[in-house]
C-alpha positions, -999 to 999 in steps of 0.1 A, spaced: 586 295 876 576 259 870 540 269 868 548 296 842 566 270 820 537 246 822 511 272 811 534 281 782 537 245 772 500 240 773 494 271 752 519 259 725 503 224 725 468 238 720 480 260 691 497 230 675 465 208 679 443 235 664 466 241 635 471 204 627 433 198 632 421 226 609 443 216 579 428 182 573 392 195 576 399 222 550 414 197 527 384 174 530 359 202 523 379 212 492 379 176 479 342 171 484 334 205 467 355 195 437 337 162 435 303 180 436 315 203 409 326 174 387 292 157 393 274 188 383 295 191 351 288 154 343 250 160 347 252 192 326 271 173 299 247 144 303 278 121 303 274 88 322 311 80 315 322 111 333 299 103 362 312 67 363 348 80 365 340 104 394 323 76 414 351 52 407 377 76 419 356 84 449 356 48 460 392 52 471 385 81 493 366 82 526 340 106 513 322 81 488 289 82 508 287 119 504 295 117 467 270 90 461 243 108 481 248 139 461 246 119 429 213 104 440 200 139 448 208 150 412 191 119 398 159 127 418 159 162 403 160 146 368 130 124 378 111 154 390 118 171 357 107 139 338 141 135 323 139 97 327 164 87 300 195 102 316 182 94 350 182 58 340 218 60 327 229 78 359 213 54 383 229 25 364 263 41 370 255 43 407 244 6 408 276 -4 389 297 15 415 278 2 445 257 -30 441 246 -27 477 227 6 471 191 -7 474 177 28 470 194 31 436 179 -3 426 144 7 437 149 40 419 159 22 387 127 1 388 106 32 393 124 49 363 117 18 341 80 20 350 80 57 342 97 51 309 72 25 299 43 48 307 60 77 289 66 55 258 30 44 258 18 80 261 42 91 233 30 62 211 -6 72 218 1 108 209 19 97 177 -10 75 167 -34 104 173 -11 127 152 -10 102 124 -47 97 125 -53 134 124 -29 138 95 -46 110 76 -80 127 83 -68 160 70 -53 144 39 -86 126 32 -104 158 37 -80 176 13 -84 148 -13 -122 150 -9 -121 187 -15 -98 183 -45 -122 158 -61 -151 181 -53 -133 211 -68 -124 190 -99 -161 183 -104 -173 218 -97 -146 240 -112 -127 243 -144 -89 241 -139 -56 244 -157 -24 226 -150 6 246 -139 42 239 -149 48 221 -116 19 198 -122 -5 215 -98 -40 228 -106 -53 263 -107 -91 265 -104 -106 292 -126 -144 292 -127 -172 269 -117 -181 242 -141 -218 252 -138 -210 289 -136 -231 309 -160 -228 343 -174 -265 345 -178 -294 331 -158 -314 326 -190 -308 298 -215 -326 292 -248 -322 269 -278 -341 269 -311 -338 242 -337 -352 237 -372 -354 202 -384 -346 200 -421 -351 163 -424 -374 142 -402 -374 106 -413 -402 87 -396 -407 50 -397 -443 40 -387 -452 4 -379 -483 -13 -366 -493 -48 -356 -511 -71 -359 -519 -56 -394 -482 -58 -404 -483 -22 -415 -451 -1 -421 -444 32 -438 -414 55 -442 -422 93 -443 -404 126 -445 -413 158 -427 -401 190 -411 -401 201 -374 -391 229 -351 -384 230 -314 -376 255 -287 -362 252 -252 -361 279 -225 -346 278 -190 -344 304 -163 -322 298 -132 -336 313 -100 -314 324 -71 -334 302 -48 -317 271 -64 -344 262 -90 -343 261 -127 -377 266 -144 -381 260 -181 -403 247 -210 -397 224 -239 -419 230 -270 -419 214 -304 -440 210 -335 -436 188 -365 -454 177 -396 -448 144 -415 -461 153 -449 -445 132 -475 -448 94 -476 -417 77 -492 -434 44 -495 -468 29 -485 -490 60 -488 -523 54 -470 -533 91 -475 -527 100 -439 -508 130 -426 -490 130 -393 -478 156 -369 -471 165 -333 -473 194 -309 -457 194 -275 -456 221 -247 -440 207 -216 -429 229 -186 -401 215 -165 -382 222 -133 -349 211 -118 -333 215 -83 -297 226 -79 -295 207 -46 -300 174 -65 -288 181 -101 -296 212 -121 -294 193 -154 -321 167 -145 -357 180 -149 -391 169 -138 -415 174 -167 -453 179 -169 -473 193 -198 -494 186 -228 -488 166 -260 -508 160 -291 -500 133 -317 -520 140 -349 -529 115 -375 -552 130 -402 -568 103 -423 -583 127 -449 -613 105 -454 -594 73 -460 -594 42 -439 -562 35 -420 -551 11 -393 -532 38 -375 -544 55 -343 -562 88 -349 -556 120 -331 -543 115 -296 -542 143 -271 -529 137 -236 -512 151 -206 -475 142 -203 -455 136 -172 -419 124 -172 -382 132 -166 -356 148 -188 -320 159 -189 -300 186 -207 -265 202 -209 -249 168 -205 -214 171 -221 -198 142 -241 -166 155 -256 -175 187 -274 -211 175 -279 -240 185 -257 -267 158 -250 -303 161 -240 -333 138 -237 -365 129 -221 -390 101 -213 -427 109 -210 -457 89 -199 -491 97 -215 -518 91 -190 -544 103 -215 -546 67 -229 -573 60 -202 -597 80 -223 -592 58 -254 -608 24 -252 -584 8 -277 -551 20 -260 -539 3 -229 -508 25 -225 -488 51 -243 -454 68 -239 -427 87 -257 -390 94 -255 -365 116 -273 -327 121 -275 -306 148 -291 -269 153 -296 -258 189 -305 -224 193 -322 -211 229 -323 -205 244 -357 -196 280 -349 -195 301 -318 -197 339 -315 -197 361 -284 -233 355 -274 -247 327 -296 -236 293 -309 -247 274 -340 -251 236 -337 -258 207 -359 -283 184 -342 -290 147 -346 -320 136 -327 -343 106 -322 -379 104 -310 -402 75 -305 -439 75 -296 -455 41 -288 -492 31 -284 -498 -2 -267 -532 -11 -281 -556 -38 -271 -547 -58 -303 -511 -48 -309 -485 -21 -309 -481 11 -330 -447 28 -331 -437 61 -345 -398 62 -346 -382 93 -361 -347 104 -369 -342 142 -370 -314 162 -386 -316 198 -376 -297 231 -373 -299 249 -340 -289 281 -324 -285 288 -286 -272 316 -264 -238 313 -248 -242 311 -210 -208 299 -198 
């Protein structure tokens, strides 16, 4: 009977111990789980203040080591994900809560180093981005300037530009220009004989150009003139000129600048009289010229030629000529344009004993085809 009572007491005691032992363990597990959940929420919200409050309240419990360890685990996940900014804030919260946490101090130093490297990398990438944007902007500006030179444009209401056609775009590959000089006023001078004379004459000229698809422009300049009427100092001579000069330009350089090479004849007919002027002078001609240069609504052209034929004349050391014409449009139709031309030509002989100069001002009417 006594033995039965003892076993019964032992059984009751065991049950009491188990019951009173399980309840505290369950309570601890629930408290830790709630702390973990709050820590997860603080990291999700990226709130260092929430995390600080959790750690502060955990200091009063006996489970702080577990809470701190879980917090450090979450911080390491941030570091692996390269989220250094919030990792830095979180580890500072841990250090504030426990200054003896050497692992947190080392982790803070590592995060600082990683942040510096990240900042340096981001600055490098930003510098590269800015440099690329500047390069693209310079390229755009270069293209805009090139387009402004090569294309005709109109301004929009917003201030932008709409490019229409090329500045050098032509409707025809052929260009021609014919002029008739109604008034050629030539002033002739010669030294050392101190000779001068003013004369009147007529002239005609013709220019032709053909643009090849290969990027060349071939053409010819031809002109003829006669100075037939002396206005003062008549020495009974008649003067004239004939020029036939082929030319070529290259689009890769400038389609409006031409290399010239041809033949020129400067005529002085003495008609049996004695004159100090140079007689007939026939020579090859080589030089450079330009055309289609626009100045306002005028179109300019010109040339400079050297006359190597002077080597066949004993009394001439050198000879050369130049010309310039400004064409002012008068009327324009669908395919042709009428111009009023003002030109200037000058032929010079550098003689063994002086200089002879034939300077001429030309007033002419011209007609040309419309190519653009």
